[in-house]
N, C-alpha and C positions, 0 to 999 in steps of 0.2 A: 196941334199934338197933344197927345193921350196928359193920361193925370200922374204926376207926380208920387213914386212910390214914397210913403215913411214906412218908418221903423213904429212895429208895436213891443214891448215883452211879453211876453205868455210864460206858461212854469208846463212842459208837458211833464207827468211821467220825477216831479222832482229834479224838471234840466230848468233851469231856465235857457227862453232862445231870444233874441235879436227877427225880428220879424219883418225882414223891406218887403210887404208889397203893397199893391195900388188899390186893394180894398179896402175898409172901413174897418178901423179898428175895432169898434162892436165885433162883425162882422168876425176877424181872426182872431179874436179873444173865442169866438164861439165854437170859430173850427176845432182849438185852441184843447176847448172842454171838452169838446166831442172825441178828440181821437186819449185825450188824457184818462175818460170813461171807461173808454174800450180798454185801452191798455189796462189800468186798474182789470179790470172784469178779465181781460184775461189775465193777468196775472196770479189771478185767486184760482184759478186752477193749474197755473206754472209757476206755484211761490220760486224754485229751486233757480229759476231759468234767465240766464242775461238779460240786462235793457233791450238791444239791437234783438236776439230769437223775441224775448214778448212784441219788439217795433213791427217784425216781419208779420207774426204773427197775428196782432192787430189790424195793417197795412191786408189782408190775407180774408181774413172777417170782414171786416169794411168793404174791401169788394167783392165779398157772395151778399153781403146785404144789397150795395150797387146792383148788381147782373139778375138778384132776385126779382128785384124792381120792376126794372129793365124790363124780366119777360113776363110780367103779370101787366106793363102797358097796354095797352090795344092798338095803338103803334108802333112800338119797340121803340115810343120816346121817351125819356122817361121824365123829360119834362125839364123845371128848371133846375130844381134842387138835386135831381138825379148827377145833374154835369156840373152841380159842383160839388158831389161827393164823387163824383171823378177824377174833377179837377183836385182836391181833397187828398186822394190817393197816388197820385202822381208827386202833388207835394213832398210830399213824405213820402217816398222814391228818394225823389232829390236831398232829401233833407238825409235820409239815411247814407246815402251815394257822398255826402258833403265832409268834410273836413271834418277831423274825431270833436273839437272844440264844438262846446255845448250852442249851434248856436245855426239862422237855415233863414232862406231866402223864397220865400211865396211869390211868385210875379204873375197879375192878373187875378189873383182871389176874387 
């Protein structure tokens, strides 16, 4: 059977999330830190926009970086890090679609 998911507490853009994932907790914290930093960068350029819109703009920015990286790859395969970035975008979408309470679930990160 697969690895049992663990719950890791992370903070993203002032909200605390309980993230259930099979990945290493430190990796989950690194992802959360990355997203938090990106959201803060976006909010500097749009300070009056609500957190949901900032999250969507951040997801678009991360997606753009991912696709730009993939386009530069010789075989179109961005490798392990880009696949993780893609999963991050998918998980961010899942979290944004989930309930309004500040918690999210990552599977297989």
